[in-house]
MITORVO-595511 format. One record per residue (C-alpha): residue in one letter; x, y, z; residue number from 0. Coordinates in steps of 0.001 Angstrom, whole numbers. Each point is the difference from the previous one (the first is absolute). Layout:
<nodes>
> res/u/v/w/n
> A/X/Y/Z/NUM
...
</nodes>
This chain:
<nodes>
> res/u/v/w/n
> M/38902/-83841/21685/0
> P/2239/3424/2317/1
> R/1743/235/-3700/2
> L/-3521/1186/-1610/3
> I/-1334/1846/2708/4
> Y/3354/1928/-95/5
> F/96/741/-3498/6
> S/-3778/1002/240/7
> I/822/3055/2377/8
> V/2694/1315/-1851/9
> A/-2241/423/-2638/10
> F/-1896/1966/1836/11
> V/2332/2331/1627/12
> L/1287/38/-3392/13
> F/-3591/880/-1749/14
> S/-1196/2549/2994/15
> C/3330/1954/-325/16
> S/-558/642/-4111/17
> G/-3649/710/1011/18
> K/906/2799/2154/19
> Q/2945/2147/-2548/20
> V/-2602/-268/-2616/21
> D/-2374/1753/2290/22
> T/2622/2401/791/23
> E/1179/613/-3501/24
> E/-3974/776/-994/25
> S/-512/2121/3149/26
> E/3385/2611/-735/27
> A/-884/64/-3774/28
> A/-3816/809/1492/29
> R/1862/2958/2193/30
> A/1906/1199/-2780/31
> S/-3004/334/-2359/32
> F/-1548/2193/2164/33
> S/2669/2233/940/34
> S/431/727/-4032/35
> E/-3719/46/-475/36
> N/-1062/3292/-2102/37
> N/-2303/2722/1092/38
> F/-1821/1962/-2812/39
> V/-199/3708/828/40
> D/-797/3219/-1542/41
> T/2078/2876/847/42
> M/230/3881/-127/43
> V/3040/2126/29/44
> L/169/2603/3526/45
> K/-525/3569/-849/46
> L/-1360/3251/1300/47
> S/-3436/765/-825/48
> D/-2960/1594/893/49
> F/-2309/-1411/2580/50
> K/-3851/369/764/51
> R/-69/360/3235/52
> E/-3992/-29/1134/53
> I/-3122/141/1779/54
> I/-2898/-2357/-101/55
> T/-3380/1322/650/56
> N/-4058/-330/-723/57
> G/-1297/2477/-2568/58
> K/-3466/230/-2408/59
> L/66/1079/-3350/60
> R/-2584/2244/-1900/61
> A/-418/719/-3488/62
> L/1654/3012/-1656/63
> K/-3100/764/-2100/64
> K/-3675/-1394/1756/65
> S/-3360/1823/-650/66
> D/-3692/-1270/798/67
> L/-1988/857/-3008/68
> A/-3615/501/254/69
> F/-2405/1192/-3195/70
> R/-565/3782/-179/71
> T/-3791/-889/-677/72
> N/-2682/-2431/1478/73
> G/-1470/-3165/-2189/74
> I/-523/-3558/-293/75
> I/3230/-1535/-942/76
> K/86/-1938/-3450/77
> R/3024/-1671/-453/78
> I/3195/-686/2398/79
> P/3160/-1241/-2846/80
> V/2235/-446/3356/81
> V/791/-1659/2833/82
> N/1907/-39/3407/83
> G/3391/-338/-680/84
> S/-245/962/-4444/85
> Y/2370/2292/-978/86
> V/-1200/3757/-1876/87
> K/1876/2281/-1936/88
> Q/-748/3554/-61/89
> G/-2999/806/-1447/90
> D/-1337/-3732/62/91
> I/-4045/-483/753/92
> I/-377/-1323/3616/93
> A/-3785/120/307/94
> Q/-2867/1447/-1970/95
> L/-3049/1284/289/96
> D/-3658/-521/-1776/97
> N/144/2980/-2346/98
> Y/-3285/171/-1892/99
> E/-922/2751/1793/100
> A/3095/1912/70/101
> N/282/-864/-4167/102
> K/-3487/1429/-61/103
> K/944/3143/1381/104
> L/3023/742/-1967/105
> Q/-1768/-943/-3212/106
> Q/-2892/2888/684/107
> A/2517/2234/1000/108
> K/1806/-329/-3113/109
> E/-3312/543/-2031/110
> R/-369/3150/2088/111
> R/3835/843/-961/112
> E/-585/-488/-3937/113
> K/-2571/2903/-50/114
> A/1301/1947/2538/115
> E/3331/245/-2858/116
> L/-2643/737/-2923/117
> D/-1685/2435/2283/118
> F/3641/1362/456/119
> A/1092/416/-3259/120
> D/-3600/1912/-1383/121
> K/1060/2199/2915/122
> L/3174/332/-1444/123
> I/-1088/631/-3523/124
> S/-3290/2452/1435/125
> Y/3265/2443/1168/126
> G/1659/-411/-3346/127
> Y/2834/-2392/1073/128
> G/239/-3657/-1523/129
> R/660/-3276/1167/130
> D/3552/740/485/131
> T/-90/1990/3562/132
> S/4031/1232/-208/133
> D/-1290/3226/-916/134
> V/-2586/196/2633/135
> P/801/2603/2559/136
> S/461/-1967/3421/137
> D/-2928/2096/2139/138
> M/-2634/-1093/-3244/139
> L/1321/-2891/61/140
> K/-1179/-663/3226/141
> V/-2866/1966/-190/142
> I/-1406/-2151/-2915/143
> K/704/-3341/1456/144
> I/-2026/1446/3095/145
> Q/-3038/783/-1934/146
> S/250/-3570/-1903/147
> G/332/-1714/2939/148
> Y/3016/-1894/-1298/149
> N/2178/425/3338/150
> Q/-2815/-1685/2316/151
> V/-989/-3156/-2549/152
> L/4019/51/-420/153
> H/594/-652/3487/154
> D/-3267/-2090/562/155
> Y/1760/-2556/-2740/156
> N/3340/-228/2087/157
> S/-1756/-476/3031/158
> A/-2168/-3148/-1393/159
> L/3250/-893/-1726/160
> E/1831/89/3575/161
> E/-2663/-2069/1462/162
> L/-395/-2673/-2539/163
> E/4184/-214/303/164
> N/-696/-499/3701/165
> T/-1952/-2933/-365/166
> N/3596/-1637/-794/167
> L/2243/-493/3035/168
> K/3984/114/-1306/169
> A/3347/-712/1321/170
> P/1774/3687/787/171
> F/3198/-2320/178/172
> G/1355/-3606/-1007/173
> G/-200/-2398/3271/174
> K/-1953/-2882/1440/175
> V/-4134/-44/1184/176
> A/-630/-802/3401/177
> D/-3097/519/2307/178
> I/-2554/-147/-2510/179
> K/-3381/1051/1807/180
> G/-2947/-615/-2564/181
> R/-1448/-2452/-2500/182
> E/-1802/297/-3116/183
> Y/-3342/1156/-186/184
> E/511/1764/3608/185
> S/325/3454/617/186
> A/3566/1597/134/187
> S/1249/288/3429/188
> S/2752/2379/989/189
> P/2697/-646/-52/190
> F/-807/-2462/-2805/191
> C/4341/-1515/253/192
> T/3233/428/829/193
> L/2670/262/-2739/194
> I/3931/-499/1504/195
> D/2736/626/-2249/196
> D/2095/-2919/1581/197
> S/3267/779/-2746/198
> G/1694/1068/2964/199
> F/-807/671/4392/200
> E/961/1970/2489/201
> V/485/-2010/3383/202
> E/263/1517/3141/203
> F/1781/-990/3575/204
> S/1326/1309/2567/205
> L/3633/369/1761/206
> L/462/582/3500/207
> E/1941/3498/1003/208
> S/2976/-1306/777/209
> E/16/-1556/-3758/210
> L/-360/3242/-1908/211
> S/3490/615/-507/212
> F/271/-3806/-2037/213
> I/-2262/1280/-3214/214
> K/-322/3220/-1713/215
> T/-1962/1129/-3416/216
> G/1116/-2606/-2908/217
> S/1268/-2789/2624/218
> P/-843/-3465/-1560/219
> V/-2410/-2330/940/220
> K/-1498/-3445/-827/221
> I/-3081/-1212/868/222
> S/-1996/-3309/-146/223
> S/-3410/-1028/530/224
> F/-776/-3066/2956/225
> S/-1761/-2090/-2655/226
> D/3556/-224/-2204/227
> P/2685/686/2523/228
> D/2605/-631/-2350/229
> V/-421/2684/-2850/230
> F/1267/2939/104/231
> Y/-877/3695/-810/232
> Q/2184/3084/-393/233
> G/-414/3136/901/234
> S/656/3343/1761/235
> V/-1053/2167/2959/236
> T/-1611/3034/-1581/237
> Q/-1139/2222/3026/238
> I/491/-304/3627/239
> N/-2630/1606/2478/240
> P/1502/2548/2088/241
> L/-2011/-1012/2695/242
> V/440/-2592/3324/243
> D/-3186/-1250/1248/244
> D/-1123/-1106/3069/245
> K/2094/-3227/-196/246
> G/3110/1516/-1023/247
> Q/-386/-1038/-3115/248
> I/587/1550/-3825/249
> K/-2142/-295/-3248/250
> V/2394/-686/-2698/251
> M/-1934/-534/-3534/252
> A/2237/-1860/-2714/253
> R/-939/-482/-3901/254
> V/355/-3607/-1545/255
> A/-914/-1741/-3805/256
> N/-2469/-2581/163/257
> T/2048/-1753/-2586/258
> S/-1935/-3465/540/259
> G/-3201/1066/-119/260
> K/-651/-1675/3541/261
> L/176/3150/2501/262
> L/-3697/1166/699/263
> E/-1409/3239/1775/264
> G/-299/-403/3624/265
> M/2713/-2989/31/266
> N/2183/-702/3194/267
> V/3191/-316/-703/268
> K/3496/-158/1550/269
> V/2793/2583/-739/270
> V/3388/367/503/271
> A/1230/3155/-55/272
> Q/3824/-321/-1150/273
> N/2858/2365/597/274
> I/3291/50/-2117/275
> L/3328/-376/1826/276
> K/3209/28/-2272/277
> G/2795/-1642/650/278
> H/-504/-3265/1540/279
> L/913/-3987/-422/280
> V/-3004/-1295/-1095/281
> V/-549/-3871/-151/282
> P/-3494/-1740/-560/283
> K/-1684/-1599/2545/284
> G/845/-3555/-702/285
> A/3967/704/-264/286
> V/-110/384/3975/287
> V/-236/-3432/2367/288
> M/6/-797/3925/289
> R/3097/-1459/810/290
> D/853/-670/3914/291
> N/-2896/2163/313/292
> F/2045/2972/-1432/293
> D/-1058/1689/-4141/294
> V/2464/-1551/-2530/295
> L/460/59/-3364/296
> F/1811/-1491/-2473/297
> R/2424/895/-2545/298
> L/1969/-1331/-2184/299
> D/3942/-960/-666/300
> Q/414/35/-3783/301
> N/3254/-1776/669/302
> T/-1669/-3402/1049/303
> N/-3551/1157/-507/304
> K/-421/-1040/3835/305
> A/-2825/1729/1960/306
> M/1502/2442/2940/307
> W/-1622/425/3107/308
> T/-749/3520/1146/309
> Y/-1427/1533/2924/310
> V/-1956/3471/-938/311
> E/-1947/2110/1644/312
> V/-3508/1486/-1145/313
> L/-640/3377/564/314
> M/-3324/80/-2473/315
> T/-2393/-1779/-1105/316
> N/-3205/626/-2277/317
> T/-1731/-2807/-2142/318
> D/2572/-1577/-2450/319
> S/3239/1687/1723/320
> H/2322/379/2427/321
> A/2439/2559/319/322
> V/3103/-1973/1662/323
> V/3680/1066/1345/324
> A/2841/-2616/1234/325
> N/-323/-1005/3834/326
> K/3146/2022/950/327
> E/-955/-2285/3789/328
> K/1011/-3096/-2110/329
> N/2831/1474/-2041/330
> A/-2031/-612/-3232/331
> Q/1085/1633/-3561/332
> M/-1943/941/-2490/333
> D/759/2837/-3054/334
> V/-1682/1337/-2917/335
> G/479/-2580/-2525/336
> D/-156/-3396/1833/337
> I/-2085/-2572/-1747/338
> I/-2929/-272/2435/339
> I/-2033/-3790/-417/340
> T/-3944/1321/-11/341
> S/-1588/-3711/-568/342
> G/846/-3651/1214/343
> N/1386/869/2912/344
> L/-2245/-1256/3070/345
> N/2422/-3188/-240/346
> L/3118/1358/-721/347
> A/3128/-50/3053/348
> D/3414/1784/-352/349
> G/2240/-1519/-2727/350
> S/-3326/-1535/-1844/351
> N/828/-310/-3715/352
> V/-2463/1804/-2064/353
> V/-740/450/-3321/354
> I/-2003/3033/-1739/355
> K/-3048/-492/-1363/356
> N/94/3717/-2192/357
> K/3421/-308/-1197/358
</nodes>
Protein backbone atom coordinates (compact mmCIF):
# COMPACT_ATOMS: atom_id res chain seq x y z
CA MET A 1 0.00 0.00 0.00
CA PRO A 2 2.72 2.63 0.79
CA ARG A 3 4.35 1.84 -2.58
CA LEU A 4 1.05 2.61 -4.35
CA ILE A 5 0.70 5.95 -2.55
CA TYR A 6 4.27 6.89 -3.47
CA PHE A 7 3.73 6.29 -7.18
CA SER A 8 0.49 8.25 -7.10
CA ILE A 9 2.21 11.29 -5.58
CA VAL A 10 5.02 11.20 -8.12
CA ALA A 11 2.56 10.97 -11.01
CA PHE A 12 0.58 13.95 -9.67
CA VAL A 13 3.69 16.11 -9.35
CA LEU A 14 4.87 15.29 -12.87
CA PHE A 15 1.46 16.09 -14.32
CA SER A 16 1.30 19.40 -12.48
CA CYS A 17 4.73 20.48 -13.76
CA SER A 18 3.80 19.51 -17.32
CA GLY A 19 0.64 21.67 -17.16
CA LYS A 20 2.56 24.74 -15.95
CA GLN A 21 5.06 24.36 -18.78
CA VAL A 22 2.24 24.28 -21.35
CA ASP A 23 0.61 27.37 -19.82
CA THR A 24 3.91 29.27 -19.85
CA GLU A 25 4.59 28.44 -23.48
CA GLU A 26 1.09 29.56 -24.54
CA SER A 27 1.44 32.86 -22.60
CA GLU A 28 4.79 33.65 -24.20
CA ALA A 29 3.38 32.89 -27.65
CA ALA A 30 0.45 35.21 -27.01
CA ARG A 31 2.76 38.04 -25.92
CA ALA A 32 4.89 37.54 -29.02
CA SER A 33 1.80 37.65 -31.18
CA PHE A 34 0.60 40.90 -29.48
CA SER A 35 3.92 42.67 -29.86
CA SER A 36 4.09 41.85 -33.57
CA GLU A 37 0.47 42.83 -34.31
CA ASN A 38 0.11 44.93 -37.48
CA ASN A 39 -1.87 48.19 -37.32
CA PHE A 40 -3.41 49.41 -40.58
CA VAL A 41 -2.94 53.14 -41.06
CA ASP A 42 -3.24 55.96 -43.60
CA THR A 43 -0.34 58.31 -44.18
CA MET A 44 0.63 61.60 -45.80
CA VAL A 45 3.88 63.31 -46.74
CA LEU A 46 4.60 66.29 -44.51
CA LYS A 47 5.14 69.50 -46.48
CA LEU A 48 4.83 73.26 -46.16
CA SER A 49 1.39 74.41 -47.29
CA ASP A 50 -1.23 77.11 -46.78
CA PHE A 51 -3.14 77.11 -43.50
CA LYS A 52 -6.64 78.54 -43.36
CA ARG A 53 -6.93 80.42 -40.11
CA GLU A 54 -10.58 80.76 -39.16
CA ILE A 55 -12.98 82.94 -37.23
CA ILE A 56 -16.40 81.38 -36.65
CA THR A 57 -19.51 83.52 -36.27
CA ASN A 58 -23.19 83.57 -37.21
CA GLY A 59 -24.81 85.28 -40.17
CA LYS A 60 -28.04 85.72 -42.10
CA LEU A 61 -28.75 85.04 -45.77
CA ARG A 62 -30.18 87.60 -48.19
CA ALA A 63 -31.08 86.72 -51.77
CA LEU A 64 -29.15 88.50 -54.52
CA LYS A 65 -32.49 89.32 -56.17
CA LYS A 66 -35.76 89.68 -54.28
CA SER A 67 -38.91 91.53 -55.33
CA ASP A 68 -42.44 91.99 -54.02
CA LEU A 69 -44.73 91.59 -57.04
CA ALA A 70 -48.15 93.20 -57.50
CA PHE A 71 -50.68 93.59 -60.31
CA ARG A 72 -50.67 96.99 -62.02
CA THR A 73 -54.45 96.97 -62.22
CA ASN A 74 -57.32 95.96 -59.97
CA GLY A 75 -59.47 92.91 -60.54
CA ILE A 76 -60.54 89.45 -59.53
CA ILE A 77 -57.95 86.68 -59.61
CA LYS A 78 -58.88 84.12 -62.24
CA ARG A 79 -55.92 81.73 -62.20
CA ILE A 80 -52.82 81.04 -60.11
CA PRO A 81 -50.70 78.40 -61.90
CA VAL A 82 -47.98 78.34 -59.21
CA VAL A 83 -47.70 77.62 -55.49
CA ASN A 84 -45.25 78.75 -52.84
CA GLY A 85 -41.87 77.24 -53.70
CA SER A 86 -42.54 76.96 -57.43
CA TYR A 87 -39.65 77.90 -59.68
CA VAL A 88 -40.48 80.25 -62.55
CA LYS A 89 -38.42 81.55 -65.45
CA GLN A 90 -38.28 85.17 -66.52
CA GLY A 91 -41.54 86.04 -68.29
CA ASP A 92 -43.55 83.13 -66.85
CA ILE A 93 -47.08 83.93 -65.68
CA ILE A 94 -47.45 83.79 -61.90
CA ALA A 95 -51.14 84.79 -61.73
CA GLN A 96 -53.91 86.13 -63.99
CA LEU A 97 -56.86 88.42 -63.38
CA ASP A 98 -60.22 88.04 -65.08
CA ASN A 99 -59.65 89.81 -68.42
CA TYR A 100 -63.16 89.95 -69.91
CA GLU A 101 -63.52 93.74 -69.61
CA ALA A 102 -59.93 94.34 -70.76
CA ASN A 103 -60.49 92.19 -73.85
CA LYS A 104 -63.71 94.06 -74.58
CA LYS A 105 -61.96 97.45 -74.33
CA LEU A 106 -59.16 96.24 -76.58
CA GLN A 107 -61.61 95.05 -79.24
CA GLN A 108 -63.41 98.42 -79.20
CA ALA A 109 -60.09 100.28 -79.40
CA LYS A 110 -59.04 98.09 -82.32
CA GLU A 111 -62.22 98.95 -84.25
CA ARG A 112 -61.68 102.68 -83.63
CA ARG A 113 -58.08 102.36 -84.75
CA GLU A 114 -59.15 100.71 -88.03
CA LYS A 115 -61.66 103.52 -88.70
CA ALA A 116 -59.00 106.12 -87.88
CA GLU A 117 -56.62 104.48 -90.33
CA LEU A 118 -59.24 104.82 -93.08
CA ASP A 119 -59.85 108.47 -92.17
CA PHE A 120 -56.11 109.07 -92.17
CA ALA A 121 -55.77 107.54 -95.65
CA ASP A 122 -58.65 109.71 -96.95
CA LYS A 123 -57.00 112.85 -95.59
CA LEU A 124 -53.75 111.91 -97.29
CA ILE A 125 -55.56 111.54 -100.62
CA SER A 126 -57.37 114.86 -100.11
CA TYR A 127 -54.00 116.57 -99.73
CA GLY A 128 -52.72 114.91 -102.88
CA TYR A 129 -50.69 112.11 -101.28
CA GLY A 130 -50.94 108.33 -101.45
CA ARG A 131 -50.73 105.77 -98.67
CA ASP A 132 -46.96 105.97 -98.74
CA THR A 133 -46.11 108.71 -96.21
CA SER A 134 -42.37 108.76 -96.91
CA ASP A 135 -42.66 111.80 -99.19
CA VAL A 136 -45.10 113.73 -96.93
CA PRO A 137 -43.47 116.66 -95.10
CA SER A 138 -43.33 116.00 -91.38
CA ASP A 139 -45.31 119.10 -90.45
CA MET A 140 -48.06 118.19 -92.92
CA LEU A 141 -48.11 114.57 -91.70
CA LYS A 142 -48.58 115.77 -88.12
CA VAL A 143 -51.54 117.97 -89.11
CA ILE A 144 -53.20 115.15 -91.05
CA LYS A 145 -52.89 112.73 -88.10
CA ILE A 146 -54.48 115.27 -85.77
CA GLN A 147 -57.32 116.06 -88.15
CA SER A 148 -58.12 112.37 -88.65
CA GLY A 149 -57.94 111.64 -84.92
CA TYR A 150 -55.38 108.95 -85.69
CA ASN A 151 -52.96 109.85 -82.86
CA GLN A 152 -55.60 109.79 -80.12
CA VAL A 153 -57.12 106.54 -81.32
CA LEU A 154 -53.70 104.91 -81.55
CA HIS A 155 -52.98 106.06 -77.98
CA ASP A 156 -56.28 104.57 -76.79
CA TYR A 157 -55.50 101.30 -78.55
CA ASN A 158 -52.04 101.01 -76.95
CA SER A 159 -53.54 101.81 -73.53
CA ALA A 160 -56.14 99.05 -73.96
CA LEU A 161 -53.42 96.65 -75.06
CA GLU A 162 -51.34 97.52 -71.96
CA GLU A 163 -54.36 97.13 -69.68
CA LEU A 164 -54.95 93.62 -71.03
CA GLU A 165 -51.28 92.77 -70.56
CA ASN A 166 -51.45 94.02 -66.96
CA THR A 167 -54.02 91.36 -66.10
CA ASN A 168 -51.05 88.94 -66.19
CA LEU A 169 -48.50 89.04 -63.38
CA LYS A 170 -45.20 87.90 -64.90
CA ALA A 171 -41.84 87.04 -63.37
CA PRO A 172 -39.28 89.83 -63.98
CA PHE A 173 -36.48 87.31 -63.39
CA GLY A 174 -36.06 83.60 -62.69
CA GLY A 175 -36.56 82.43 -59.13
CA LYS A 176 -38.84 80.86 -56.54
CA VAL A 177 -42.30 82.14 -55.67
CA ALA A 178 -42.92 82.81 -51.98
CA ASP A 179 -45.54 84.29 -49.68
CA ILE A 180 -48.56 84.22 -52.05
CA LYS A 181 -51.30 86.34 -50.48
CA GLY A 182 -54.26 85.84 -52.82
CA ARG A 183 -56.59 83.06 -53.93
CA GLU A 184 -58.57 82.47 -57.08
CA TYR A 185 -61.86 84.46 -57.27
CA GLU A 186 -60.60 86.94 -54.66
CA SER A 187 -59.66 90.57 -55.29
CA ALA A 188 -55.96 90.94 -55.97
CA SER A 189 -53.98 92.22 -52.99
CA SER A 190 -50.79 94.26 -53.09
CA PRO A 191 -48.22 92.83 -53.03
CA PHE A 192 -49.47 89.53 -54.40
CA CYS A 193 -46.30 87.52 -53.75
CA THR A 194 -42.52 87.67 -53.39
CA LEU A 195 -40.08 86.39 -56.00
CA ILE A 196 -36.65 85.24 -54.84
CA ASP A 197 -33.65 84.42 -56.98
CA ASP A 198 -32.03 81.77 -54.76
CA SER A 199 -29.19 80.83 -57.12
CA GLY A 200 -26.88 82.80 -54.87
CA PHE A 201 -27.02 84.64 -51.57
CA GLU A 202 -25.31 87.41 -49.70
CA VAL A 203 -24.53 86.50 -46.12
CA GLU A 204 -24.32 89.33 -43.62
CA PHE A 205 -22.27 88.82 -40.47
CA SER A 206 -20.40 90.88 -37.89
CA LEU A 207 -16.80 90.90 -36.75
CA LEU A 208 -15.29 92.61 -33.72
CA GLU A 209 -13.28 95.73 -34.32
CA SER A 210 -10.17 93.86 -33.20
CA GLU A 211 -10.75 91.23 -35.92
CA LEU A 212 -10.86 93.71 -38.80
CA SER A 213 -7.23 93.07 -39.78
CA PHE A 214 -8.07 89.38 -40.13
CA ILE A 215 -10.27 89.84 -43.20
CA LYS A 216 -10.39 91.87 -46.40
CA THR A 217 -12.44 92.08 -49.60
CA GLY A 218 -11.94 88.83 -51.50
CA SER A 219 -11.10 86.78 -48.39
CA PRO A 220 -12.61 83.27 -48.55
CA VAL A 221 -15.54 82.27 -46.36
CA LYS A 222 -17.64 79.16 -46.05
CA ILE A 223 -21.08 78.77 -44.53
CA SER A 224 -23.30 75.95 -43.33
CA SER A 225 -26.91 75.83 -42.22
CA PHE A 226 -27.81 74.70 -38.73
CA SER A 227 -30.09 72.04 -40.21
CA ASP A 228 -27.24 70.53 -42.25
CA PRO A 229 -24.02 71.57 -40.46
CA ASP A 230 -21.70 69.18 -42.31
CA VAL A 231 -22.40 70.68 -45.75
CA PHE A 232 -20.38 73.82 -46.51
CA TYR A 233 -20.88 76.42 -49.25
CA GLN A 234 -17.86 78.37 -50.48
CA GLY A 235 -17.84 82.12 -51.03
CA SER A 236 -15.84 85.31 -50.63
CA VAL A 237 -16.12 88.69 -48.92
CA THR A 238 -17.65 91.36 -51.19
CA GLN A 239 -17.84 94.39 -48.91
CA ILE A 240 -16.85 95.62 -45.46
CA ASN A 241 -18.89 98.45 -43.96
CA PRO A 242 -16.42 101.14 -42.78
CA LEU A 243 -18.38 101.84 -39.61
CA VAL A 244 -18.09 100.46 -36.07
CA ASP A 245 -21.45 100.18 -34.31
CA ASP A 246 -22.13 100.84 -30.63
CA LYS A 247 -21.30 97.19 -29.85
CA GLY A 248 -17.82 97.47 -31.35
CA GLN A 249 -18.76 95.37 -34.37
CA ILE A 250 -18.36 95.82 -38.12
CA LYS A 251 -20.82 94.55 -40.74
CA VAL A 252 -19.35 92.31 -43.44
CA MET A 253 -21.03 90.96 -46.58
CA ALA A 254 -19.97 87.85 -48.49
CA ARG A 255 -21.45 86.10 -51.52
CA VAL A 256 -22.03 82.34 -51.78
CA ALA A 257 -23.53 80.11 -54.48
CA ASN A 258 -26.54 77.97 -53.54
CA THR A 259 -25.03 74.87 -55.12
CA SER A 260 -27.45 72.43 -53.48
CA GLY A 261 -30.56 74.59 -53.71
CA LYS A 262 -31.19 74.08 -49.98
CA LEU A 263 -30.30 77.58 -48.78
CA LEU A 264 -33.28 79.84 -48.08
CA GLU A 265 -33.88 83.57 -47.86
CA GLY A 266 -33.50 84.78 -44.26
CA MET A 267 -31.83 81.57 -43.08
CA ASN A 268 -29.48 81.79 -40.10
CA VAL A 269 -26.13 80.18 -40.88
CA LYS A 270 -22.72 79.50 -39.39
CA VAL A 271 -20.03 81.57 -41.08
CA VAL A 272 -16.38 80.54 -41.15
CA ALA A 273 -14.23 83.49 -42.22
CA GLN A 274 -10.82 82.39 -43.44
CA ASN A 275 -7.40 83.98 -43.69
CA ILE A 276 -4.70 82.21 -45.69
CA LEU A 277 -1.34 81.85 -43.88
CA LYS A 278 1.45 80.44 -46.03
CA GLY A 279 4.34 78.14 -45.18
CA HIS A 280 3.06 75.96 -42.33
CA LEU A 281 3.25 72.25 -41.54
CA VAL A 282 -0.42 71.30 -41.85
CA VAL A 283 -1.83 67.92 -40.80
CA PRO A 284 -5.41 66.62 -40.46
CA LYS A 285 -6.88 66.92 -36.99
CA GLY A 286 -7.00 63.14 -36.69
CA ALA A 287 -3.20 62.92 -37.02
CA VAL A 288 -2.68 64.51 -33.58
CA VAL A 289 -3.58 62.50 -30.47
CA MET A 290 -3.00 62.93 -26.73
CA ARG A 291 -0.32 60.95 -24.88
CA ASP A 292 0.73 61.75 -21.29
CA ASN A 293 -1.28 64.99 -21.57
CA PHE A 294 0.83 66.13 -24.54
CA ASP A 295 -0.02 66.47 -28.23
CA VAL A 296 1.78 63.85 -30.29
CA LEU A 297 1.70 62.46 -33.80
CA PHE A 298 3.30 59.36 -35.23
CA ARG A 299 5.87 59.40 -37.98
CA LEU A 300 6.62 56.31 -40.03
CA ASP A 301 10.09 54.76 -40.02
CA GLN A 302 10.20 53.56 -43.62
CA ASN A 303 13.04 51.14 -42.92
CA THR A 304 11.27 49.23 -40.16
CA ASN A 305 7.59 50.11 -40.83
CA LYS A 306 7.26 51.17 -37.20
CA ALA A 307 5.47 54.16 -35.73
CA MET A 308 7.67 56.79 -34.05
CA TRP A 309 6.10 58.76 -31.24
CA THR A 310 6.75 62.51 -31.85
CA TYR A 311 5.78 65.36 -29.52
CA VAL A 312 4.35 68.41 -31.30
CA GLU A 313 2.95 71.84 -30.52
CA VAL A 314 -0.33 72.86 -32.16
CA LEU A 315 0.07 76.47 -33.28
CA MET A 316 -3.38 76.98 -34.85
CA THR A 317 -6.52 74.97 -35.46
CA ASN A 318 -9.36 75.22 -37.93
CA THR A 319 -12.36 72.98 -38.61
CA ASP A 320 -10.34 70.13 -40.12
CA SER A 321 -6.60 70.77 -39.68
CA HIS A 322 -3.78 71.71 -37.29
CA ALA A 323 -0.70 73.79 -37.99
CA VAL A 324 2.06 72.05 -35.98
CA VAL A 325 5.76 72.25 -35.11
CA ALA A 326 8.03 69.85 -33.27
CA ASN A 327 8.01 70.27 -29.47
CA LYS A 328 11.55 71.51 -28.77
CA GLU A 329 11.16 71.10 -25.01
CA LYS A 330 10.74 67.39 -25.63
CA ASN A 331 13.69 67.37 -28.05
CA ALA A 332 11.30 66.25 -30.79
CA GLN A 333 12.27 66.37 -34.45
CA MET A 334 10.06 66.68 -37.50
CA ASP A 335 11.02 67.65 -41.03
CA VAL A 336 9.44 68.31 -44.40
CA GLY A 337 9.21 64.99 -46.23
CA ASP A 338 8.46 62.90 -43.13
CA ILE A 339 5.69 60.33 -43.52
CA ILE A 340 2.91 61.17 -41.04
CA ILE A 341 0.30 58.65 -39.87
CA THR A 342 -3.12 60.27 -40.24
CA SER A 343 -5.52 57.50 -39.18
CA GLY A 344 -5.45 54.23 -37.26
CA ASN A 345 -3.29 55.91 -34.64
CA LEU A 346 -5.54 55.85 -31.57
CA ASN A 347 -3.99 52.69 -30.11
CA LEU A 348 -0.45 53.09 -31.41
CA ALA A 349 2.57 53.12 -29.14
CA ASP A 350 6.16 54.06 -29.91
CA GLY A 351 7.57 51.27 -32.07
CA SER A 352 4.23 49.73 -33.06
CA ASN A 353 4.26 47.79 -36.32
CA VAL A 354 2.09 49.41 -38.99
CA VAL A 355 0.84 48.55 -42.46
CA ILE A 356 -0.07 51.38 -44.84
CA LYS A 357 -3.58 51.08 -46.27
CA ASN A 358 -3.19 53.72 -48.94
CA LYS A 359 0.24 52.61 -50.13
